[in-house]
N, C-alpha and C positions, 0 to 999 in steps of 0.2 A: 268646244275644243277636244279633239281626240287625243288620248294619251297612249303611250307605248304599252302594248299588250303582250304578255308572256303566253304565246299560243300553246306551248308544250304543256304548261300548267293548266290552261283553259281546257285543252283536249282531255286531260285526265279528269278534270272536274265534270266535263260534259259526259264522259262515260259513267262516272259515279251517279250523276243525276239521272241519266237514261235508265240505269238499273233500278234506281229508286222509283222512277215513274212506272216502270213495269210492275213493281210490287204494289204501288198505289192502285193501279188499274185492277189488280187482282182482288185486293182487299176492299176497295171502295166501289163496289158494283153499283150500277145505276139503280136508284130507288125503284121499288116495285111499281109505285104509282105511275112512273114515267113509262116503263115497259108496257104496262097494261093500257095506259092511255094511248101510246103510240099504235098499239094494235087496233084500238077503236078508230083512231084518226085515219089510219092508213086504209081502212075499209072504204070501198067506193061509195057506200051509203052509210056514213058513220052514225051510230046510235047515240045521240046527244044525251038522252035520259040515262044511258048506261055510264057515260062520262061523268054526269052529275053525281050519280051514286058512288062512283069510284072516288071522286074528289071529296065528297062529303064525309068520307071515312077518316080524313085527315083534318082535324079541327084547326091545327096550326096553319095549314094551307088555306083553309076557308077564311080564317081571320085575315090573312094577308090579302087575299083576293077582295074581300069586302072593304079593306082599307083603301085599296087601289081604286075600286069602283066608286068610292066616296071622295076621291081626290078631285081637286078643282079641274083637272084635265077633262073630266067628263061633264063638268058644268051643270050638275043636277041640283034642283031645289029640294027634292025629296030624298031622304036618307035611304040608302040601300042596306037592308037588314038581312036578306036571305040570299042563298046561293042561286036560287031560281031567278031572283031579280037581278043579280049580278050578271047572269048569263044574258038576260035581256038588254041590260045597259052596256056591258062591256063587249058582248058578242063572243061567239064560240071561238073564233080565230085568236082573239086576244087572250081569252081564258086559257086556251091551249098553250100559247107562248108563255104565259105567266106561270102555269103549273110546271112546265118543263124546266124553266129557268129557276124558279123558287126552289123546287125539289133538289136540283143539282147543287145550287149554291148552298142551301142548308146542309147538304151532305158533306160539304168541304169547309164550311165556315168554322173557324176557330173561335176561341174565347176573346172577349175584349181585353186589351192591355194598353199600356201607355203609348204603344206605337201603332195600334190598330183599333179602329172603332167600327163595329158592325154597322151602326146606323149611317155613318159616312159612306161606307162602301155600298150599302143598299141604295142610299139616296142617289149616289152618282150613277150606279148601274141602272136604276129605274128611270132616272132622268134621261140618260143616254138612249135607252130603249124607247122612251116616249117621244123624244125628239126625232129619232131615226124613223119611227113610224110616221110621224108628222111630215117629215121631208119626203118619204116615199109617196104619201098621199098627195102632197103639194106638187111633186114632179110627175104624178100619174105613172109611177113605175110598176105598180101592181106587185110589189114585194113587201107589203105591210107586215105580214107575219114573220118573214125571215129577218126583216129590218129590226123588229122588236126583239126577237130572240137574240140576234147578234148584239144588240145594244145591251140587253140584260146580262149576257154572258161574256162580253168582250174582255173583262178583266178577271175571269175565273182563275187564270194563272196566278194572280196576286194572292188569292186566298189559299191556293194549293201550296205556294211557297210559305205563306205564313203558318199554315197548319203542319205541313210535312217536312219543311226545311227551315224550321224556326230560327235556328242559330244563324243561318245565312240571311234570313229576312231581317234579323236585328242588325247584322253587319251592313246590309244594303241600305236600310233605313238610316243608320247613323252616318254612313259614308255620304249618302245623298245630301244630308243636312250639314255636313262638315267639310265638303270639298267642292271643287268646281266640275267634277265629273258628272255626266248625265246618267240617269237611271239605267238606261239600256246597256251602257258600257259597264256599269257596276254589276248589274245582273249577270252579264256575259262573263265577266272576270270571276265572279263568285260561284256561278253554277254551270257555266258553259252554255246556258240558254237564257233567253229573255222570257218575261211572263207571257208575252204574246205566243212564243213558240210552245211553251208548256201548255197553255190553254188549248192551242190548236192540236197538239199531239193527243191530248186526252179526248178531245171531242171527236177526233178521227177514230180513236179506239172504241168510242161509244156509238160509232156509225151515224154521226151527224152528217147532214148533206155537205158536199165538198165546198159549195159556195159560202156556207156559214163558217166552216173551218178556215178557209182562205181569207175571209173578211177579218176574222179575229187575228190571224197570223200577221196580216199586213196593215192593220188599222192605224198604226203609228207611222208607217212608211209605205204608203200606197204606191209610190213611184217604183218600188222594187218588184211589184207584180206586173209582169208583162201583159197579163190579161185583165187589166183593171176593169171591173164591171160596176154596175150601178149600186149593188149592195155594199161593196167596199167603199165606194164614193160616199154613200149615205152614212155609213158607220163612222168614217173619218170625220165628216162634217158634223155629225151629231155629237161626237165626243168633244170636238173643238168648242161647240156651243155649250155643252153641259159643264165642262170643266171651269167655265167662268163663274158658275154659281156654286162651286165647291172648291175654292182655291187652296184650301188647307191640306188637301190630299197630296202627300209627297210624291205619289206615283202618277199624278196627273198635272203636275206643275209645268207651266211654260210650254204647252202644246201649241205648235205653230200650224196654221192652216196650209195645206199643200195644194197648190193650184193644179197639180196633175189630175185631181179628181174631177175637175170641171168637165172633162170629156166623158166621164161616166155618168154625168148628170145632164148631158146635152146642153151645157151652158157655154156661151161664147166668150164671156169676159169676167174678169175679177170684179168689176164694178157691179155687174148683175148679181153675182154671188154675194157680195158685200151687202147689197140691199136685202136679199133674202135672209141672210144671217141676222141682220139688224131687226128685221120684221119678226123673226122667231124669238129673238132675245127680248124684244119689247113685249111680246105676248106672254112670255114666261115671267117677266119681272112682276107682273100683277098677281101671279099665282104661286110664286116660288116659296114664300113663307108658309103658305097653307100646305103645300106639298111637303115641305121640310118637316112639318110637325107630325107627319104620319110615320116617320122612320126613327 
């Protein structure tokens, strides 16, 4: 149910938030590992050994990559102990996505508190990215890399609010849990922007591809995008599936599946999509506890 909104007040808050986002963009530049890695990746003939050397200098990043390489998603019997082995197991495209997402999220991640748990955020982001890639492969969309990055970064606006607008984050959290207003309405009233908009604005500033920025902007409301494409459809579907395995996140409660995305997946009926969702959920159920322990 929508409530009456004081748009004059919202517009004032929107202007304040916009100014703060400009400051954040100046003081929180993209980590060097990302800019250097993007140079390597964008080369027509990328030097993978150079990428390995770059990543290996950040031990925290290596540790996270090894955790992911050892997750049940890759179904390995042998433990992955080195970055070289991770490159073989996970593949360069996945490593690229993970490095970019992990570095950005770590750059904005605030401290744990009673209203925000890093492990819950990471688990949901990782799971959404994993499912998005799986759906891309399943539908033969050839957007595996973009799907994974979009899934990993789809809620980056949440951690920006938590770290840089913490008083507002607290109000948003408490209002969500003590009223019948929905999250997006509360964010809009408090900041003049939703977390999707904030994430998309910053990714635009960092020169991320337009399709990734748009998928993050519209991932809760795909019907608002006139040019709904397969990446947005995959991200919306992946988050719908992932939130069922992390129901305690206040910012991901009660997500409803939007049938508008079916045309972005070349699916003709809700029944067909229901069967696909059930199949992915069933496959996840056997792995979810093991995946969860890594975060």
